[in-house]
C-alpha positions in Angstrom: -0.4 0.1 0.2 3.4 2.0 0.5 3.3 3.0 -3.3 -0.5 4.3 -3.5 0.1 7.0 -0.8 2.2 9.8 -1.4 3.2 12.6 1.1 0.9 15.8 1.4 -2.1 13.2 0.8 -5.3 14.3 3.2 -6.5 12.1 5.5 -10.1 11.3 6.4 -12.0 8.6 8.9 -14.3 8.3 6.1 -15.6 9.4 2.5 -17.6 12.6 2.4 -16.4 13.9 5.8 -14.0 16.5 6.4 -10.2 16.0 6.3 -8.5 15.7 9.8 -5.0 16.2 8.6 -2.5 15.1 6.0 0.3 12.5 5.5 4.0 13.7 6.4 5.9 10.7 5.8 5.6 7.3 4.4 8.3 4.9 6.3 9.4 2.8 3.5 11.2 0.5 5.9 8.3 0.2 8.4 4.4 -0.5 7.7 3.3 3.0 9.0 2.9 6.6 8.1 3.5 9.6 10.0 0.7 11.9 9.9 -0.6 15.3 11.0 -3.9 15.7 12.9 -4.9 19.0 13.0 -4.8 20.8 16.2 -3.1 17.3 18.0 0.3 17.3 16.0 2.2 14.0 14.5 1.0 10.4 15.2 2.4 7.2 13.7 -0.1 5.3 12.1 0.2 1.4 10.9 -0.8 0.8 7.5 -3.4 -2.1 8.9 -5.2 0.8 10.0 -5.5 2.2 6.6 -9.0 1.3 5.0 -8.5 2.9 1.6 -6.4 5.1 -0.6 -7.9 7.0 -3.6 -8.4 10.3 -5.2 -5.0 11.7 -3.0 -6.6 10.6 0.0 -6.0 8.2 2.8 -9.2 6.6 4.8 -8.3 5.4 8.1 -10.5 2.4 9.8 -11.2 4.3 13.1 -11.6 1.0 14.7 -8.1 0.2 14.3 -6.5 3.5 15.7 -5.4 3.6 19.5 -7.6 5.7 22.0 -4.7 8.7 21.9 -5.5 9.1 18.6 -8.6 8.4 18.3 -9.2 11.5 20.9 -7.2 13.8 18.3 -8.8 12.8 15.5 -12.5 14.1 17.6 -10.8 17.2 18.5 -9.5 18.0 15.2 -11.8 20.6 14.3 -12.2 22.4 17.7 -10.1 25.4 17.1 -12.4 26.3 14.3 -14.5 29.3 14.9 -18.4 28.2 14.1 -19.3 31.9 13.8 -17.0 32.3 10.6 -18.7 33.3 7.3 -16.2 33.7 4.4 -16.3 37.0 2.3 -18.3 36.8 -0.5 -16.6 36.2 -3.6 -16.2 39.1 -6.1 -15.0 36.8 -9.2 -18.2 36.7 -10.9 -18.5 40.7 -11.4 
């Protein structure tokens, strides 16, 4: 599965959800990835916890992740401002 993953791929817990981080490093000598999780930092994830790879995305199997990583994923979006509204686009004018 190493050959299907590239550094910079976004990481998700399922298709159709928001990304929770990105691949920083593929460890070719070991069956694992180094992944940055938003608001939590870097985590080593075994390839056995990768459910799928497609469209420049890595989909994790949440049930195969350790408790510390699961908690980090649950809080990946905590720093986002829920009241933020993006400015109107002026491209079509």
